[in-house]
C-alpha positions in Angstrom: 126.3 117.7 100.1 126.8 115.5 97.0 124.3 112.8 96.1 124.9 109.7 98.3 126.8 111.7 100.9 126.1 111.7 104.6 126.2 114.6 107.0 125.7 114.5 110.8 124.3 117.4 112.7 125.8 117.4 116.2 125.7 119.6 119.3 124.1 120.0 122.7 120.4 119.7 123.4 118.7 122.9 122.2 121.3 123.7 119.6 118.8 123.5 116.7 119.7 120.1 115.2 116.2 118.7 114.9 114.7 122.0 113.9 117.1 122.3 111.0 116.5 118.6 110.0 112.8 119.2 109.9 113.1 122.2 107.7 114.1 119.8 104.9 110.7 118.1 104.9 108.8 121.2 106.1 107.8 119.8 109.4 109.3 123.2 110.4 108.9 126.2 108.1 112.2 128.2 107.9 111.7 131.8 109.0 114.5 133.0 106.8 117.1 131.6 104.3 116.6 129.0 101.6 116.5 125.2 102.2 117.1 123.2 99.0 116.7 119.5 98.2 118.7 119.0 95.1 118.2 122.3 93.2 114.6 122.9 94.4 113.6 125.2 97.2 111.5 123.1 99.6 109.1 126.0 100.2 108.1 126.0 96.6 107.0 122.3 96.6 103.8 120.8 97.8 104.3 119.5 101.4 102.7 116.1 100.8 104.8 115.4 97.6 108.0 116.6 99.4 107.5 114.3 102.4 106.7 111.3 100.2 110.0 111.7 98.4 112.1 112.0 101.6 112.5 109.2 104.1 112.2 110.1 107.7 113.1 108.2 110.9 112.3 109.7 114.2 113.8 108.7 117.6 110.8 106.7 118.8 110.2 105.1 115.4 106.7 106.6 115.0 105.1 103.3 113.9 101.3 103.1 113.8 100.6 100.8 116.7 97.4 99.1 115.4 98.9 98.3 112.0 100.9 95.2 111.2 104.6 95.6 110.4 104.1 95.0 106.7 101.4 97.7 106.5 103.6 100.2 108.4 106.5 99.6 106.0 104.3 99.8 102.9 102.8 103.1 103.9 104.6 105.4 101.5 104.5 103.1 98.5 100.8 102.7 99.1 100.3 106.4 99.3 102.2 106.7 96.0 99.8 104.1 94.5 102.5 101.6 93.8 100.9 98.3 92.8 103.8 96.4 94.3 103.7 98.3 97.7 103.7 95.1 99.8 106.6 93.6 97.8 108.6 96.8 98.3 107.9 96.6 102.0 109.1 93.0 102.1 112.3 94.0 100.3 112.9 96.8 102.7 112.4 94.6 105.8 114.9 92.1 104.4 117.3 95.0 103.7 117.3 96.0 107.4 117.7 92.5 108.6 114.2 91.5 109.5 112.9 88.4 107.7 109.5 89.2 106.2 108.2 85.7 106.9 108.9 86.2 110.7 108.0 89.9 111.2 105.5 91.1 108.5 102.5 89.9 110.5 103.5 91.2 113.9 102.3 94.4 115.6 104.8 96.9 116.8 104.2 96.1 120.5 105.3 92.5 119.7 108.8 93.7 118.7 111.8 94.8 120.8 113.0 98.4 120.7 115.7 97.6 118.2 113.3 95.7 116.0 110.9 98.6 116.0 113.7 101.0 114.9 114.6 98.6 112.1 110.9 98.6 111.0 111.0 102.4 111.1 114.1 102.5 108.9 112.5 100.0 106.5 109.4 102.2 106.2 111.6 105.2 105.4 113.4 103.2 102.6 110.5 101.2 101.1 109.8 103.8 98.4 113.5 104.1 97.7 113.8 107.8 98.4 117.0 109.7 97.3 117.2 111.3 100.7 116.7 110.1 104.3 116.4 112.2 107.4 117.4 110.5 110.7 116.5 112.2 114.0 118.6 110.3 116.7 117.2 107.0 115.5 119.4 104.8 117.6 119.4 106.8 120.8 116.6 105.0 122.7 118.1 101.5 122.7 120.8 99.7 124.7 124.5 99.9 123.6 124.6 96.5 122.0 121.4 97.0 120.0 122.6 100.5 119.1 125.8 99.0 117.6 123.8 96.4 115.7 121.5 99.1 114.3 124.4 101.3 113.2 125.9 98.3 111.4 122.6 97.6 109.7 122.4 101.2 108.6 126.0 101.1 107.2 125.1 98.2 105.1 121.9 99.8 103.8 123.7 103.1 103.0 126.4 101.2 101.1 123.9 99.2 99.1 121.5 102.0 98.3 123.8 105.0 98.1 121.1 107.1 99.8 121.9 110.7 100.7 121.7 111.0 104.5 121.2 113.8 107.1 121.6 112.4 110.6 120.9 114.2 113.9 122.9 112.8 116.8 124.6 113.9 120.0 127.1 111.1 119.7 130.3 112.1 117.9 131.5 108.5 117.6 128.3 107.6 115.9 128.6 110.6 113.6 132.2 109.6 112.7 131.1 106.0 112.0 128.0 106.7 109.9 128.7 109.9 108.0 131.3 111.6 105.8 131.0 115.1 107.3 130.0 116.6 110.6 128.3 120.0 111.2 128.6 121.3 114.8 125.6 123.4 115.8 125.3 125.9 118.7 122.4 128.2 119.4 120.9 127.7 115.9 124.1 128.3 114.0 126.7 126.0 112.5 130.0 126.6 114.2 132.1 124.4 111.9 131.6 121.6 109.4 133.9 119.1 107.7 135.2 115.6 108.1 135.2 114.6 111.8 139.0 114.1 111.8 139.5 117.6 110.5 137.3 119.1 113.2 139.1 117.1 115.8 142.6 118.2 114.7 141.7 121.8 113.7 138.7 123.1 115.7 137.6 126.5 114.5 136.2 127.6 117.8 136.6 126.9 121.5 133.2 125.3 121.5 134.1 122.8 118.9 137.3 122.0 120.7 135.5 121.5 124.0 132.8 119.3 122.4 135.4 116.9 120.9 137.5 117.0 124.0 134.5 115.8 126.1 133.7 113.1 123.6 137.3 111.8 123.6 137.3 111.9 127.5 134.1 109.8 127.6 135.4 107.3 125.1 138.7 107.0 127.0 136.8 106.2 130.2 135.3 103.2 128.5 138.7 101.8 127.4 140.2 99.0 129.5 143.2 100.1 131.7 
């Protein structure tokens, strides 16, 4: 994937999407093969340094509940001994659509689900990593909030040009937020490419069926 590109890992539950994602920051150690970030093999890098250079947003946000929002967002810049860690956190909050003056001094439990996910995204971006990993970050909120979060992420990606690896079960989300899609099944990639290419020219029956179900679900939501 080129710098600044975005790839979605899609497939059914248990297909290996999250496992593969976590190999990139060594939350899961690959049993075989080579995982590279840039030109570097991740297994040859110190785990702590690797994780501080890669942004990571998990499905439930993973915010530290007894820390204020500003401290949560400033976590990685603080660990990197940045003297401007708080300033970086405020910039990141503003970037994801949360006014620092309103939200910096709140605790996570004082936020809505969508706001917590924005904070989690801001935390992943505060140190300006070149790569961000997203593990179904918009899956636990309502449809309207989900659309708002997707739009916020689109703006962030356009502004920062950050390389993105997104895990999602939603093919429409994958098509909206990424350049390419990799369909996974039983731990293997069945096909990858632009979503339109996979839709028009599925390489396997599984890929064809996956897109057919997605199109059927979308059609049911259209007005008659």
